[in-house]
C-alpha positions in Angstrom: -38.7 187.7 -169.3 -40.8 186.6 -172.3 -41.9 183.3 -170.4 -42.5 183.0 -166.6 -39.9 181.4 -164.6 -40.1 178.0 -163.3 -38.4 176.7 -160.2 -37.5 173.5 -159.4 -36.1 171.9 -155.6 -35.7 168.6 -154.0 -34.8 169.2 -150.9 -37.0 170.4 -147.7 -35.1 173.7 -147.4 -35.4 174.1 -151.3 -38.9 173.9 -151.1 -39.3 176.3 -148.3 -36.5 178.9 -150.2 -38.6 178.0 -153.8 -42.1 179.5 -151.8 -40.0 182.3 -151.0 -38.8 182.8 -154.6 -42.2 182.2 -156.0 -43.2 185.2 -154.1 -41.3 187.6 -156.5 -42.5 186.3 -159.5 -46.5 186.1 -159.2 -46.3 184.2 -162.2 -43.7 181.8 -161.7 -44.6 178.1 -161.1 -42.8 175.6 -158.5 -41.7 172.3 -158.8 -40.6 170.3 -156.1 -39.4 166.5 -156.3 -41.5 166.2 -159.8 -41.6 162.9 -160.5 -39.8 163.4 -164.1 -37.4 165.4 -163.0 -35.0 165.3 -166.1 -38.3 165.3 -168.7 -39.7 168.2 -166.8 -36.7 170.5 -166.9 -35.8 169.7 -169.8 -39.1 170.5 -171.4 -39.1 173.6 -169.6 -36.0 174.4 -170.8 -36.7 173.9 -174.6 -39.9 176.1 -173.9 -37.9 179.1 -173.1 -38.5 179.1 -169.2 -36.2 180.9 -167.2 -35.2 178.2 -164.6 -34.4 178.9 -161.3 -32.7 175.3 -159.8 -32.1 174.8 -156.0 -29.7 172.1 -156.1 -26.1 171.4 -156.9 -24.8 172.7 -159.9 -23.7 169.3 -161.1 -27.0 167.9 -161.4 -28.0 171.1 -163.3 -25.0 170.6 -165.6 -25.7 166.8 -166.4 -29.9 167.7 -166.9 -29.5 169.7 -169.3 -26.5 168.7 -171.2 -28.2 166.7 -173.8 -31.0 170.2 -174.7 -28.4 173.4 -174.4 -27.9 175.3 -177.6 -25.9 178.6 -177.6 -26.2 181.6 -175.3 -28.1 183.4 -178.1 -31.4 180.7 -178.0 -30.9 179.5 -174.0 -33.2 180.8 -171.3 -31.3 182.1 -168.4 -30.4 179.7 -165.6 -29.9 180.5 -161.9 -28.5 177.9 -159.4 -28.8 178.5 -155.5 -27.7 176.1 -152.8 -31.0 175.4 -150.7 -30.0 177.8 -147.8 -30.2 180.6 -150.3 -27.1 181.8 -149.5 -25.7 182.3 -152.6 -26.9 182.9 -156.7 -25.0 181.7 -159.4 -26.2 182.5 -162.9 -24.9 179.4 -164.6 -26.4 180.0 -168.1 -27.3 182.9 -170.7 -25.5 185.2 -167.9 -24.7 188.0 -170.4 -27.2 187.5 -173.6 -29.9 185.9 -171.9 -29.8 188.4 -168.8 -29.4 185.5 -166.2 -26.8 188.1 -164.1 -29.1 190.8 -164.2 -31.7 188.7 -162.9 -29.6 186.9 -161.0 -28.7 190.5 -159.5 -32.1 191.3 -158.7 -32.7 187.6 -156.6 -30.0 188.2 -154.7 -31.0 191.5 -153.7 -34.0 190.3 -152.8 -32.8 187.2 -150.4 -29.8 188.8 -148.9 -28.0 186.3 -151.0 -24.5 186.6 -152.2 -24.6 186.8 -156.0 -21.5 184.5 -157.6 -20.9 186.0 -161.3 -18.3 183.9 -163.3 -18.7 185.7 -166.8 -16.0 186.7 -168.9 -18.1 190.3 -169.1 -18.5 191.2 -165.6 -14.6 191.8 -165.6 -14.7 193.7 -168.8 -15.7 197.3 -169.0 -19.3 198.3 -169.4 -21.0 200.6 -171.4 -23.8 202.7 -170.3 -25.9 204.4 -172.3 -29.0 206.9 -171.3 -32.4 206.6 -173.7 -34.1 209.6 -173.2 -37.8 210.7 -174.6 -39.2 214.6 -173.9 -42.0 217.2 -174.6 -41.2 219.4 -177.4 -39.3 222.2 -175.7 -38.2 220.5 -172.5 -35.3 222.6 -171.1 -32.1 221.1 -169.4 -33.0 221.6 -166.1 -35.8 219.3 -166.0 -33.8 216.6 -168.4 -31.0 217.1 -166.2 -32.4 216.3 -163.3 -34.4 213.2 -163.9 -30.7 212.2 -165.0 -29.5 212.6 -161.8 -32.1 210.8 -160.4 -31.6 207.8 -162.7 -28.2 207.6 -161.8 -28.2 207.9 -158.5 -30.6 205.0 -158.1 -28.0 202.9 -159.6 -24.9 205.0 -158.2 -23.4 206.2 -161.1 -21.7 209.0 -162.0 -22.1 211.2 -165.1 -18.5 210.4 -166.1 -19.4 206.7 -166.4 -22.3 207.6 -169.2 -20.7 207.0 -172.7 -23.5 208.1 -175.1 -27.3 209.3 -174.8 -29.9 208.6 -177.4 -33.1 209.4 -178.6 -35.6 208.7 -181.5 -35.3 210.6 -184.9 -38.3 213.0 -184.3 -35.7 214.6 -181.1 -33.0 215.5 -183.4 -33.5 219.2 -183.5 -34.9 219.2 -179.6 -32.6 221.8 -177.9 -32.8 220.4 -174.4 -31.3 217.3 -175.4 -28.8 218.5 -177.7 -27.5 220.8 -174.4 -27.4 217.8 -171.9 -25.0 215.9 -174.4 -23.3 219.1 -175.2 -22.6 219.7 -171.5 -21.3 216.6 -170.6 -19.5 215.8 -173.6 -21.4 212.7 -174.5 -22.3 211.9 -177.9 -25.9 211.5 -178.7 -27.5 209.3 -181.4 -30.7 209.3 -182.7 -32.5 206.2 -184.1 -35.6 205.5 -186.6 -38.8 204.6 -185.5 -38.1 201.0 -187.4 -35.0 200.6 -185.6 -36.6 201.0 -182.3 -39.5 198.6 -182.9 -37.2 195.9 -183.1 -36.8 196.2 -179.3 -40.3 195.5 -178.6 -40.1 192.4 -177.2 -37.6 193.9 -174.3 -39.4 197.1 -173.5 -41.1 196.9 -169.8 -43.8 199.2 -170.4 -45.8 199.7 -174.2 -47.5 202.9 -174.0 -49.9 203.2 -176.9 -49.5 207.1 -176.3 -46.3 206.9 -177.6 -47.4 204.8 -180.4 -49.7 207.1 -181.8 -47.3 210.0 -181.6 -44.0 208.2 -182.6 -45.1 205.0 -184.1 -42.8 203.0 -181.6 -44.5 201.6 -178.2 -41.5 203.5 -175.8 -38.7 205.6 -176.6 -36.5 205.4 -173.9 -35.7 202.0 -172.9 -35.3 201.3 -177.2 -33.0 204.1 -177.4 -31.0 203.0 -174.7 -30.7 199.6 -175.9 -29.9 200.7 -179.4 -27.5 203.2 -178.5 -25.5 200.2 -176.2 -25.7 197.5 -178.8 -24.6 200.3 -181.3 -21.6 201.6 -179.2 -20.5 198.0 -178.1 -22.1 195.4 -180.7 -23.1 193.0 -178.1 -26.2 192.6 -176.8 -27.3 195.1 -174.0 -29.7 195.3 -171.2 -32.0 197.1 -169.2 -30.3 198.4 -165.8 -33.1 201.2 -165.2 -36.7 200.3 -166.9 -38.2 203.8 -167.8 -38.9 206.3 -165.4 -40.3 209.8 -165.5 -40.8 213.3 -164.6 -43.7 215.7 -166.0 -41.7 216.2 -169.4 -39.4 213.9 -170.1 -38.8 209.9 -169.6 -35.3 208.3 -169.2 -33.9 204.8 -169.1 -30.2 203.1 -168.8 -29.0 199.6 -170.6 -25.8 198.1 -170.8 -23.7 196.6 -172.7 -20.2 194.9 -172.9 -17.4 195.5 -175.1 -16.1 193.4 -177.2 -12.4 192.7 -176.7 -11.3 194.4 -179.8 -14.0 197.5 -179.3 -12.9 200.7 -177.5 -15.2 203.7 -177.1 
């Protein structure tokens, strides 16, 4: 998230829950019963701050009704009951990342995630983004992939493609990995990967000096998933690495008319 989250609470129990949530996001603000509630919520929303609303869903809907734009511009909004039993991604679930953010928060709180978006019930597309040193062997790449898949309980069969930077288009290990698992492999130019700078969780000056972009694995994964589906992708695995390679995994959901 490029802007820090803002947490709003309206009850004593909600205030306690807000303090717990704030521990997850040290840069966040927690506003309990602000005197100008509607104005404060509208201001934070229009400034692009992700919102955690510990109150009734109806309150959130009525409060934000006049400032909503669309799912491509609105920041993500989560709604929680003040007991912290349920986490509802209310706005910008897929495009704004509220679904994944809600999943992370629910895991932290031990709460039930409540997903209602259409994309939740369509087939996801998973793309591996990889970078590596020249000459990295297949076994080293495959070991890293196994680690990444295990972290999200994915299988090799669920992966739809692999992606990297054009500089690696002749990398034997990557080509062998794709061939072994019958994955399409796609290579993207530096300018294309640079368009994902704002979504990177890590930026490397070393990688920039070598490739012209601040991160290969995450950017390639996002580019690959969006190219496969025609919809906005999200990182479900931020960059991990071993001594010779890096890996990230992105997920996007297919438009109804798109097939893999």
